[in-house]
C-alpha positions as CSV (number, residue, x, y, z in Angstrom):
1,M,0.6,27.2,57.4
2,V,-2.1,29.9,58.0
3,L,-5.3,29.3,59.9
4,T,-8.3,31.6,59.3
5,S,-11.9,31.2,60.5
6,A,-15.2,32.6,59.3
7,G,-17.8,31.7,61.8
8,D,-17.8,27.9,62.3
9,L,-15.7,27.4,59.1
10,M,-12.0,26.9,59.4
11,V,-9.8,27.5,56.3
12,I,-6.3,26.1,56.2
13,R,-4.0,27.7,53.6
14,P,-0.3,27.0,53.0
15,K,1.9,30.0,53.7
16,R,3.2,31.7,50.5
17,L,6.9,32.0,50.2
18,E,7.7,35.5,49.0
19,L,11.1,35.8,47.3
20,P,12.9,39.1,47.1
21,L,13.0,41.0,43.8
22,W,16.8,40.7,43.5
23,L,16.4,36.9,43.4
24,V,13.3,36.8,41.1
25,I,14.7,38.8,38.3
26,P,18.0,36.8,37.8
27,G,15.9,33.6,37.9
28,L,13.6,34.8,35.2
29,L,16.5,35.9,33.0
30,L,18.2,32.5,33.4
31,R,14.9,30.7,32.5
32,W,14.3,32.8,29.4
33,G,17.9,32.5,28.4
34,W,17.9,28.8,28.6
35,R,14.7,28.6,26.5
36,A,16.3,30.8,23.9
37,V,19.4,28.6,23.8
38,W,17.3,25.5,23.6
39,W,15.2,26.9,20.7
40,C,18.4,27.8,18.8
41,L,19.7,24.2,19.3
42,R,16.4,22.8,18.0
43,H,16.3,25.1,15.0
44,P,19.9,25.3,13.7
45,V,18.9,26.3,10.2
46,A,16.7,29.2,11.3
47,T,19.4,30.3,13.8
48,A,22.2,30.2,11.3
49,S,20.1,32.0,8.6
50,T,19.2,34.8,11.1
51,V,22.8,35.2,12.2
52,F,24.0,35.3,8.5
53,L,21.4,37.9,7.5
54,L,22.4,40.1,10.5
55,A,26.0,39.8,9.6
56,V,25.3,40.9,6.0
57,Y,23.2,43.8,7.2
58,V,25.9,45.0,9.5
59,D,28.6,44.8,6.8
60,H,26.6,46.0,3.7
61,G,23.3,47.5,4.9
62,W,20.0,47.2,3.1
63,Q,21.7,47.1,-0.3
64,G,23.5,43.9,0.7
65,L,20.4,42.2,1.9
66,V,18.5,43.1,-1.3
67,S,21.4,41.8,-3.5
68,L,21.5,38.6,-1.5
69,L,17.8,38.0,-1.8
70,V,17.9,38.6,-5.6
71,G,20.8,36.2,-6.0
72,V,19.1,33.5,-3.9
73,A,15.9,34.0,-6.0
74,G,17.9,33.5,-9.2
75,V,19.6,30.4,-7.9
76,S,16.3,29.0,-6.8
77,A,14.7,29.6,-10.2
78,V,17.6,27.9,-12.0
79,W,17.4,25.0,-9.5
80,R,13.7,24.5,-10.1
81,W,14.2,24.7,-13.8
82,R,17.0,22.1,-13.8
83,H,15.7,19.7,-11.2
84,E,12.3,20.5,-9.7
85,S,12.0,17.3,-7.6
86,S,15.2,18.1,-5.5
87,W,14.1,21.8,-5.3
88,W,10.9,20.7,-3.6
89,T,12.7,18.2,-1.4
90,W,15.4,20.5,-0.1
91,L,14.2,24.1,-0.5
92,A,10.6,24.8,-1.4
93,G,9.0,21.9,0.6
94,P,10.7,22.8,4.0
95,L,10.1,26.5,3.6
96,L,6.4,26.1,2.6
97,G,6.0,23.5,5.4
98,W,7.4,25.9,8.0
99,F,5.1,28.7,6.8
100,R,2.0,26.6,6.9
101,R,3.0,25.1,10.3
102,V,3.3,28.6,11.9
103,F,0.4,30.5,10.1
104,V,-2.1,27.7,9.3
105,Y,-1.9,24.6,11.5
106,R,-0.6,26.0,14.9
107,R,-3.3,28.8,14.8
108,I,-6.1,26.3,15.0
109,W,-4.3,23.3,16.5
110,R,-5.8,23.3,20.0
111,E,-9.3,23.7,18.6
112,A,-8.9,21.0,16.0
113,M,-7.4,18.4,18.4
114,T,-10.1,19.1,21.0
115,L,-13.1,18.9,18.7
116,C,-11.7,15.8,17.0
117,R,-11.5,14.1,20.5
118,L,-7.7,13.7,20.4
119,A,-7.0,15.8,23.5
120,A,-6.6,14.0,26.8
121,K,-6.9,15.1,30.5
122,Y,-4.1,14.4,32.9
123,D,-3.7,15.9,36.4
124,H,-6.6,18.4,35.7
125,Q,-4.8,19.7,32.6
126,T,-5.5,19.3,28.9
127,V,-2.8,17.4,27.0
128,L,-2.6,17.8,23.2
129,P,-0.8,15.8,20.5
130,R,2.3,17.8,19.5
131,L,2.8,19.1,16.0
132,L,6.5,18.4,15.3
133,S,6.9,19.4,11.7
134,V,5.1,20.0,8.4
135,R,6.6,19.0,5.1
136,S,4.9,20.2,1.9
137,D,5.2,19.3,-1.8
138,P,3.1,20.6,-4.8
139,A,0.1,18.6,-3.7
140,L,0.3,17.4,-0.1
141,D,1.1,18.5,3.5
142,V,2.7,15.8,5.6
143,L,2.2,16.6,9.4
144,T,4.4,14.8,11.8
145,I,2.5,14.4,15.1
146,R,3.7,13.1,18.4
147,M,0.9,11.3,20.1
148,V,-0.2,11.7,23.7
149,R,1.2,8.9,25.9
150,G,-1.4,6.1,25.7
151,Q,-2.7,6.9,22.2
152,T,-2.3,4.7,19.2
153,P,-2.5,5.4,15.5
154,E,-5.9,3.8,15.4
155,D,-7.2,6.7,17.5
156,F,-6.2,9.1,14.7
157,Q,-7.4,6.8,11.9
158,R,-10.9,6.7,13.3
159,V,-11.2,10.5,12.9
160,T,-9.4,10.9,9.6
161,A,-12.3,12.5,7.9
162,N,-12.8,14.8,10.9
163,L,-9.2,15.9,10.7
164,A,-9.4,16.6,7.0
165,Y,-12.4,18.9,7.3
166,A,-11.0,20.5,10.5
167,F,-8.1,21.8,8.5
168,G,-10.2,22.7,5.5
169,R,-9.5,19.7,3.3
170,R,-11.5,16.9,1.7
171,H,-9.0,14.1,1.7
172,A,-6.6,12.9,4.5
173,R,-4.9,9.8,5.6
174,V,-3.0,8.7,8.7
175,Y,0.1,6.6,8.5
176,S,1.7,4.9,11.4
177,E,5.1,4.7,9.6
178,H,6.6,7.2,7.2
179,P,4.4,7.3,4.1
180,D,7.4,7.4,1.7
181,D,10.2,4.9,1.3
182,P,13.8,6.1,1.5
183,P,15.1,7.1,-2.0
184,T,17.8,5.2,-3.8
185,R,21.0,7.2,-3.5
186,V,23.8,7.1,-6.1
187,G,26.7,9.2,-6.9
188,R,29.6,10.7,-5.0
189,W,27.6,11.9,-2.0
190,A,25.4,8.9,-1.8
191,W,26.9,7.8,1.5
192,L,26.2,11.1,3.2
193,L,22.6,11.2,1.9
194,R,22.0,7.7,3.1
195,L,23.0,8.7,6.6
196,V,20.6,11.6,6.4
197,D,17.8,9.3,5.2
198,R,18.6,6.9,8.0
199,V,17.6,9.7,10.4
200,R,14.7,11.0,8.4
201,F,13.1,7.7,7.8
202,R,13.8,6.1,11.2
203,D,11.2,4.1,13.0
204,R,9.3,6.3,15.5
205,P,6.6,4.4,17.3
206,S,5.3,7.5,19.2
207,V,4.8,9.5,16.0
208,V,2.0,9.4,13.3
209,Y,1.9,11.1,10.0
210,L,-1.2,13.0,8.9
211,V,-1.2,13.5,5.1
212,L,-3.6,16.3,3.9
213,V,-4.4,16.7,0.2
214,R,-3.9,20.4,-0.4
215,T,-4.3,20.2,-4.2
216,D,-5.9,17.1,-5.8
217,A,-3.4,16.1,-8.3
218,L,-5.6,13.2,-9.5
219,R,-8.3,15.4,-11.1
220,T,-6.5,15.4,-14.4
221,T,-6.4,12.3,-16.6
222,V,-3.2,10.3,-16.4
223,P,-1.6,9.7,-19.8
224,P,-0.3,6.2,-20.7
225,F,3.2,5.4,-19.4
226,E,6.1,4.4,-21.6
227,V,6.2,0.7,-22.4
228,P,9.5,-0.8,-21.0
229,A,11.3,-3.1,-23.4
230,V,11.9,-5.6,-20.6
231,P,9.2,-5.3,-17.9
232,D,10.2,-5.2,-14.2
233,F,7.7,-7.5,-12.7
234,T,8.4,-6.0,-9.2
235,A,7.7,-2.4,-10.3
236,L,5.2,-2.1,-13.2
237,P,4.2,1.6,-13.7
238,L,0.4,1.8,-13.6
239,A,-0.8,4.9,-11.8
240,R,0.0,8.3,-10.5
241,R,0.0,8.9,-6.7
242,E,-1.2,12.1,-5.0
243,D,2.4,13.3,-4.5
244,L,2.8,13.2,-8.3
245,T,5.1,10.1,-8.1
246,T,4.4,6.9,-10.0
247,W,2.8,4.0,-8.3
248,R,4.3,0.7,-9.4
249,L,2.7,-2.7,-9.1
250,H,4.6,-5.7,-7.7
251,L,3.2,-8.4,-9.9
252,L,5.7,-11.2,-9.4
253,A,4.5,-14.1,-7.2
254,T,1.1,-12.5,-6.4
255,H,-2.5,-12.3,-7.5
256,V,-4.4,-9.1,-8.1
257,L,-8.1,-8.3,-7.3
258,V,-9.7,-5.1,-8.7
259,G,-13.0,-4.2,-7.1
260,G,-15.2,-1.3,-8.3
261,A,-18.7,-0.4,-9.3
262,T,-19.7,-0.2,-12.9
263,R,-18.2,2.7,-15.0
264,R,-15.6,3.3,-12.3
265,G,-12.5,2.6,-14.4
266,K,-11.7,-1.1,-13.9
267,G,-10.7,-1.2,-17.6
268,S,-8.1,1.5,-16.9
269,V,-6.5,-0.8,-14.3
270,L,-6.5,-3.9,-16.6
271,W,-5.3,-2.1,-19.7
272,S,-2.6,-0.2,-17.8
273,L,-1.3,-3.6,-16.7
274,V,-1.5,-5.0,-20.2
275,R,0.4,-2.0,-21.5
276,A,3.1,-2.3,-18.9
277,L,3.6,-6.0,-19.9
278,G,3.6,-5.1,-23.7
279,G,7.4,-5.5,-24.1
280,G,7.4,-8.9,-22.4
281,V,4.4,-10.0,-24.5
282,A,6.2,-9.2,-27.8
283,S,9.5,-10.9,-26.7
284,G,7.7,-14.0,-25.4
285,L,8.6,-13.3,-21.7
286,V,4.9,-13.0,-20.8
287,R,1.8,-14.9,-21.9
288,L,-1.6,-13.3,-21.5
289,W,-4.6,-15.6,-21.2
290,V,-7.7,-13.4,-21.2
291,I,-11.3,-14.2,-20.2
292,D,-13.9,-11.7,-21.1
293,P,-17.4,-12.9,-20.2
294,K,-19.0,-9.8,-21.8
295,G,-18.5,-11.3,-25.2
296,G,-15.3,-9.4,-26.0
297,M,-16.7,-5.9,-25.4
298,E,-13.7,-5.0,-23.2
299,F,-10.7,-7.0,-24.6
300,A,-11.4,-7.9,-28.2
301,M,-9.4,-4.8,-29.4
302,G,-6.2,-6.2,-27.9
303,R,-6.7,-9.7,-29.3
304,P,-3.2,-9.9,-31.1
305,M,-1.5,-9.5,-27.7
306,F,-3.2,-12.5,-26.1
307,A,-1.9,-16.0,-26.3
308,R,-5.3,-17.4,-25.3
309,F,-8.7,-15.6,-25.5
310,A,-12.1,-16.8,-24.4
311,C,-15.1,-14.5,-24.6
312,K,-18.2,-16.3,-25.8
313,S,-18.4,-19.9,-24.5
314,F,-18.3,-20.6,-20.8
315,E,-17.0,-24.1,-21.6
316,A,-14.1,-22.5,-23.4
317,M,-13.4,-20.3,-20.3
318,A,-13.5,-23.4,-18.1
319,D,-11.1,-25.2,-20.4
320,L,-8.7,-22.2,-20.3
321,L,-8.7,-22.3,-16.5
322,D,-8.2,-26.1,-16.6
323,E,-5.2,-25.7,-18.9
324,A,-3.7,-23.1,-16.7
325,V,-4.0,-25.6,-13.8
326,A,-2.2,-28.2,-16.1
327,V,0.6,-25.7,-16.7
328,M,0.8,-25.1,-13.0
329,R,1.0,-28.8,-12.1
330,E,3.7,-29.4,-14.7
331,R,5.8,-26.6,-13.3
332,Q,5.3,-27.8,-9.8
333,A,6.6,-31.2,-10.7
334,R,9.6,-29.7,-12.6
335,L,10.6,-27.0,-10.2
336,A,10.0,-28.8,-6.9
337,G,13.2,-28.9,-4.9
338,A,15.0,-26.5,-7.3
339,V,13.5,-23.1,-6.6
340,R,10.7,-21.6,-4.5
341,V,9.7,-18.8,-6.8
342,H,9.5,-19.1,-10.6
343,T,11.8,-16.8,-12.6
344,P,10.2,-15.8,-16.0
345,S,12.2,-16.5,-19.1
346,V,11.4,-16.9,-22.8
347,A,11.7,-20.7,-22.5
348,D,9.5,-20.6,-19.3
349,P,7.3,-17.5,-19.5
350,L,5.1,-15.8,-17.0
351,V,1.5,-16.8,-17.5
352,V,-1.0,-14.0,-16.5
353,V,-4.7,-15.0,-16.5
354,V,-6.8,-11.9,-16.8
355,I,-10.5,-12.2,-15.9
356,D,-13.0,-9.4,-16.4
357,E,-16.3,-9.5,-14.5
358,M,-15.2,-12.5,-12.5
359,A,-18.7,-12.7,-10.8
360,A,-20.1,-14.0,-14.1
361,L,-18.0,-17.2,-13.6
362,T,-18.3,-17.7,-9.9
363,A,-21.9,-16.6,-9.0
364,Y,-24.1,-15.7,-12.0
365,L,-23.4,-18.7,-14.3
366,Q,-26.5,-20.8,-14.5
367,D,-24.9,-24.1,-15.1
368,A,-24.1,-25.4,-11.6
369,E,-21.7,-28.1,-12.7
370,L,-19.7,-25.7,-14.9
371,R,-19.7,-23.1,-12.2
372,K,-18.3,-25.7,-9.7
373,R,-15.6,-26.7,-12.2
374,I,-14.5,-23.1,-12.7
375,A,-14.5,-22.5,-9.0
376,G,-12.3,-25.5,-8.4
377,S,-9.7,-24.4,-11.0
378,L,-9.7,-20.8,-9.7
379,G,-9.2,-22.1,-6.2
380,L,-6.2,-24.2,-7.2
381,L,-4.6,-21.3,-9.2
382,L,-5.1,-18.8,-6.4
383,S,-3.7,-21.0,-3.7
384,Q,-0.8,-22.6,-5.6
385,G,-0.1,-20.7,-8.9
386,A,1.8,-17.6,-7.7
387,G,5.0,-19.4,-6.9
388,V,5.3,-21.1,-10.3
389,G,4.5,-18.1,-12.4
390,V,0.8,-18.7,-13.2
391,L,-0.9,-15.5,-11.9
392,V,-4.5,-14.4,-11.8
393,V,-5.7,-10.8,-12.3
394,A,-9.4,-10.5,-11.8
395,A,-11.9,-7.6,-11.7
396,L,-15.5,-7.6,-10.3
397,Q,-18.2,-5.3,-9.2
398,D,-19.6,-7.1,-6.1
399,P,-16.9,-8.3,-3.6
400,R,-19.2,-10.2,-1.3
401,K,-18.3,-13.7,-0.1
402,E,-21.3,-15.1,-1.9
403,V,-20.0,-13.8,-5.2
404,L,-16.3,-14.4,-4.7
405,P,-15.8,-17.0,-1.9
406,F,-12.0,-17.0,-2.3
407,R,-11.3,-13.3,-2.3
408,D,-8.9,-13.7,0.7
409,L,-6.5,-15.6,-1.7
410,F,-5.7,-12.3,-3.5
411,P,-2.6,-10.8,-1.8
412,T,-2.8,-7.6,-3.8
413,R,-6.1,-5.6,-4.0
414,I,-7.2,-2.4,-5.6
415,A,-10.4,-0.6,-4.7
416,L,-12.0,1.8,-7.1
417,G,-15.3,3.6,-6.6
418,L,-17.7,1.3,-4.6
419,T,-21.3,1.7,-3.7
420,E,-21.3,0.8,0.0
421,A,-18.9,1.5,2.9
422,S,-18.7,-2.1,3.9
423,Q,-17.4,-3.1,0.5
424,V,-14.2,-1.1,1.1
425,D,-13.1,-3.5,3.8
426,M,-14.2,-6.5,1.7
427,V,-11.8,-5.5,-1.0
428,L,-8.9,-4.0,0.9
429,G,-9.2,-5.8,4.2
430,D,-10.7,-5.0,7.6
431,G,-10.1,-1.5,8.9
432,A,-9.1,-0.1,5.5
433,R,-11.9,2.5,5.4
434,N,-11.0,3.8,8.9
435,R,-7.4,4.2,7.7
436,G,-8.6,6.6,4.9
437,A,-9.7,4.5,2.0
438,L,-13.0,6.3,1.3
439,A,-13.7,4.4,-1.9
440,D,-17.5,4.7,-1.3
441,Q,-17.3,8.5,-1.5
442,M,-15.7,8.8,-4.9
443,P,-17.0,11.8,-6.9
444,R,-18.4,11.2,-10.3
445,W,-15.3,12.6,-12.1
446,A,-13.0,10.1,-10.4
447,K,-13.0,7.3,-13.0
448,G,-9.8,5.3,-12.6
449,V,-9.2,6.7,-9.1
450,G,-8.7,4.1,-6.5
451,Y,-7.0,3.0,-3.3
452,V,-4.1,0.6,-3.1
453,I,-2.1,-0.9,-0.3
454,L,1.5,0.1,-0.2
455,D,4.1,-2.6,0.1
456,G,5.0,-3.3,3.7
457,T,2.4,-0.9,5.2
458,P,-1.3,-1.5,6.0
459,E,-2.3,2.1,5.2
460,P,-3.9,2.7,1.8
461,A,-2.7,5.2,-0.8
462,R,-4.9,7.0,-3.3
463,V,-3.8,6.8,-7.0
464,R,-5.2,7.3,-10.5
465,F,-4.6,4.8,-13.2
466,S,-3.6,5.8,-16.7
467,Y,-6.3,6.1,-19.3
468,I,-5.8,4.0,-22.4
469,S,-8.0,5.1,-25.3
470,D,-9.4,2.8,-28.0
471,D,-6.9,4.1,-30.6
472,E,-4.0,3.5,-28.2
473,I,-5.2,0.0,-27.6
474,R,-5.2,-0.8,-31.3
475,A,-1.8,0.8,-31.8
476,M,-0.5,-1.2,-28.8
477,A,-1.9,-4.4,-30.1
478,A,-0.2,-3.8,-33.5
479,T,3.1,-2.9,-31.9
480,Y,3.4,-5.6,-29.3
481,P,1.7,-8.7,-30.7
482,A,2.3,-12.1,-29.1
483,P,4.6,-14.5,-30.9
484,V,3.1,-16.9,-33.3
485,D,3.8,-19.9,-31.1
486,A,2.5,-18.1,-27.9
487,A,-0.4,-20.6,-27.6
488,D,2.0,-23.6,-27.7
489,I,2.9,-23.2,-24.0
490,L,0.7,-26.2,-23.3
491,A,3.2,-28.4,-25.1
492,Q,5.5,-28.1,-22.1
493,V,2.9,-30.1,-20.1
494,G,4.1,-33.2,-22.0
495,R,7.7,-32.5,-21.1
496,E,9.3,-35.3,-19.2
497,T,9.8,-34.7,-15.5
498,A,12.0,-36.4,-13.0
499,D,10.4,-39.4,-11.4
500,E,9.9,-39.6,-7.6
501,P,13.1,-41.1,-6.3
502,A,12.8,-44.6,-4.8
503,R,13.3,-44.5,-1.0
504,P,13.9,-47.7,1.1
505,A,11.2,-48.5,3.6
506,L,12.0,-47.7,7.2
507,P,12.4,-50.8,9.3
508,R,9.7,-51.2,11.9
509,Q,10.2,-53.3,15.0
510,R,7.2,-55.2,16.0
511,S,6.0,-54.7,19.5
512,S,6.4,-57.5,21.9
513,G,2.8,-57.4,23.0
514,P,-0.6,-56.0,21.9
515,L,-1.3,-52.4,22.5
516,L,-4.8,-53.2,23.9
517,P,-5.4,-55.1,27.1
518,D,-6.3,-58.8,26.9
519,A,-9.8,-58.2,28.3
520,L,-10.6,-55.8,25.5
521,L,-9.0,-58.0,22.8
522,N,-11.1,-61.0,24.0
523,L,-14.2,-58.9,23.9
524,L,-13.5,-57.7,20.3
525,D,-12.3,-61.1,19.0
526,P,-14.5,-64.0,20.4
527,D,-12.5,-66.6,18.3
528,R,-9.3,-65.5,20.1
529,N,-11.0,-66.1,23.4
530,R,-12.2,-69.5,22.3
531,D,-8.8,-70.5,21.0
532,G,-7.2,-69.4,24.2
533,G,-9.7,-71.5,26.2
534,E,-9.0,-74.6,24.1
535,Q,-5.3,-74.2,24.4
536,A,-5.7,-73.9,28.1
């Protein structure tokens, strides 16, 4: 300790320990060497590639390196031509991600994290979230970020828009879990690939994934998907995702709500669903009951595919919903105790009630009694119909509670372009807009573009539904008409069902005395008090 004084001020400074130069230099060399070894262990691919290139250069010189690069380029071109998806997954994606991580994101990382209020102060030092890796595909950059201790994914979700513009993009989303599901592996090396996927897709609570849209793959119109002969009700192809993969709807045992302003593509969603069910409609596996309050302007072209169709009379629409409730009740009585979820079959088909402009039935209908009757039927179908194969798919423009009081009964929701920021959370659930569902900021060209909730994750995904033209609707209606007896499903309501089994009454032992005290019994029953007095 060193004491110095300047007038009346005494300064106490710790004495500095000066090491000799012969000890400092080996210590620095050991420190730098350990850092180099640690970097090589953390980057085995880069290390092995560098060693291999050096070995080729030592043995064959520049000619060997050029020949090697030409051969690798040829193999890469053939690989991309034969199987582009795996080429992006194992070669182009990691290389492009490494390049963008070094020369794009790390260059402005400190500035972006600080200005987006994601940097923290600890022990008088600035602590930043750490960029672990970047993985790219033809349209997206997926940044894997390790959060600062004490941060949560909600901290990143609140500044999703700030992060997008900080890195020069317009669209971004933050996922608390890996945004993609592990692929299904088949073949000889499936066991090895599954082990790799187990590491790649493991749960990492301290990590968030920032997805930046580099090239908007949803600007182009999505053509109609192929109609499967037997529809998979757990994976119906309806839309294209931002990563150019297909988004598939899980329709079995759920109800679907589609919210969007006028001219935003609600028809694309409904017709894409009808097209995906076309094979089941023609075979009798699916029955479509359609309600079009707009007088048939939307669905009249596909009339041959519909087992039931109501478009002009609101009484007929109410009758259709009542009959759907009757089918639901019959199935409940028949399937109770046998199964918990209905399995569609030709003898017992899936009934899908499609309603366009649902607000016309629940809020704008002038007949109060008829509106109450429709609301009662819809409430029963939404609360009890999913398990017995009577599903509701509804579209509307205004998702407020006053317009649709039972919107919380729709497990699956799709938000297209909306007019207000608050409506996003009304359709997709609380906090959806903070997690990146900017449905109120849709550009004018984005008809059929919307946000959906992925299965098992609360984060929304941006998709574009296929566009079905009028000519394709007419051709589809002619190719996949409903069977002649499609409307006769109501006949099964009269089918005999098992009676409730007779159960013996449980014996009850009478209590030896009254449960109330005598004073209270005498007060409640004056005759008892009089009889007791006479007996006395």
